[in-house]
Every structure is written in C-alpha cells, then in structure tokens.
C-alpha positions as CSV (number, residue, x, y, z in Angstrom):
1,X,-78.1,39.1,-31.3
2,X,-76.1,36.2,-30.1
3,X,-77.9,32.8,-29.7
4,X,-77.2,30.9,-26.5
5,X,-78.7,27.7,-27.6
6,X,-77.5,26.1,-31.1
7,X,-79.9,23.5,-32.4
8,X,-78.8,20.8,-34.8
9,X,-79.6,21.3,-38.4
10,X,-79.4,17.7,-39.6
11,X,-81.2,14.4,-38.8
12,X,-78.0,12.9,-37.5
13,X,-77.5,15.9,-35.2
14,X,-81.1,15.6,-33.9
15,X,-80.6,11.8,-33.3
16,X,-77.2,12.5,-31.4
17,X,-79.1,15.1,-29.3
18,X,-81.7,12.7,-28.4
19,X,-79.0,10.1,-27.5
20,X,-77.2,12.7,-25.2
21,X,-80.6,13.5,-23.6
22,X,-81.4,9.8,-23.1
23,X,-78.0,9.1,-21.4
24,X,-78.5,12.2,-19.1
25,X,-82.0,10.9,-18.4
26,X,-80.5,7.5,-17.3
27,X,-78.3,9.1,-14.8
28,X,-80.9,11.4,-13.0
29,X,-82.4,10.7,-9.6
30,X,-85.8,9.0,-10.5
31,X,-84.0,6.4,-12.6
32,X,-81.4,5.9,-9.9
33,X,-84.1,5.4,-7.4
34,X,-85.5,2.5,-9.6
35,X,-82.2,1.0,-10.0
36,X,-80.9,1.2,-6.4
37,X,-81.8,-2.2,-5.1
38,X,-79.9,-4.7,-2.9
39,X,-79.2,-6.9,-5.8
40,X,-75.9,-8.0,-6.9
41,X,-74.9,-8.4,-10.5
42,X,-71.5,-10.0,-11.3
43,X,-70.6,-9.5,-7.6
44,X,-71.3,-5.7,-7.8
45,X,-74.3,-3.7,-6.5
46,X,-76.9,-2.9,-9.2
47,X,-76.2,0.8,-8.9
48,X,-72.6,0.4,-9.6
49,X,-73.3,-1.7,-12.7
50,X,-75.8,1.0,-13.7
51,X,-73.3,3.7,-13.3
52,X,-70.8,1.9,-15.4
53,X,-73.4,1.5,-18.1
54,X,-74.1,5.3,-18.1
55,X,-70.5,6.1,-18.3
56,X,-69.9,3.7,-21.2
57,X,-73.0,4.9,-23.0
58,X,-71.8,8.4,-22.6
59,X,-68.4,7.6,-24.1
60,X,-70.1,5.6,-26.9
61,X,-72.5,8.6,-27.9
62,X,-69.6,11.1,-27.8
63,X,-67.4,8.7,-30.0
64,X,-70.2,8.3,-32.5
65,X,-70.8,12.0,-32.5
66,X,-67.1,12.8,-33.0
67,X,-67.1,10.3,-35.9
68,X,-70.2,11.9,-37.5
69,X,-68.6,15.3,-37.1
70,X,-65.4,14.2,-38.8
71,X,-67.4,12.5,-41.6
72,X,-69.5,15.7,-42.3
73,X,-66.3,17.9,-42.4
74,X,-64.7,15.8,-45.1
75,X,-65.2,16.7,-48.8
76,X,-67.3,14.3,-50.6
77,X,-66.7,13.6,-54.2
C-alpha cells in the first residue's frame, strides 16, 4: 500500500516541517487580518511588508532545508 503522506524521520526534518507550517501559518487569512492596517512602514503599507517577510522566510526555510538535505546525503567519515 502506498503512503500518501511521508513524515520526517529525523529531528532536523521535524524542525523544518514545523518551520514550513509556521511560514504557511503566517500567510493565511487570520494573520493577514491582524496585519492589514493603514500603517506605513518604510513608505509601504504594512500588508506589503508582511508579504515580503513571508516570501523571504519561505525562501530562507527552503534554502536551509536544501542545505540540510545535501549535508545528510554526503558520506561522513
């Protein structure tokens, strides 16, 4: 029987999964509702700054995950 959901097996994998869930949670509706204010930060609306932060956080988590996967695939002596 095929598994449709593959769960992490290492502590690093679980931490990266939690980081991905946190980034996704930062971009969903209730959080956006809290952030969407008529406030300017660095000349930009707060919602735009928040969107940039979510995008950069997503890129950072993916880069860290990629680095960890490459490190785990290398043979250790």
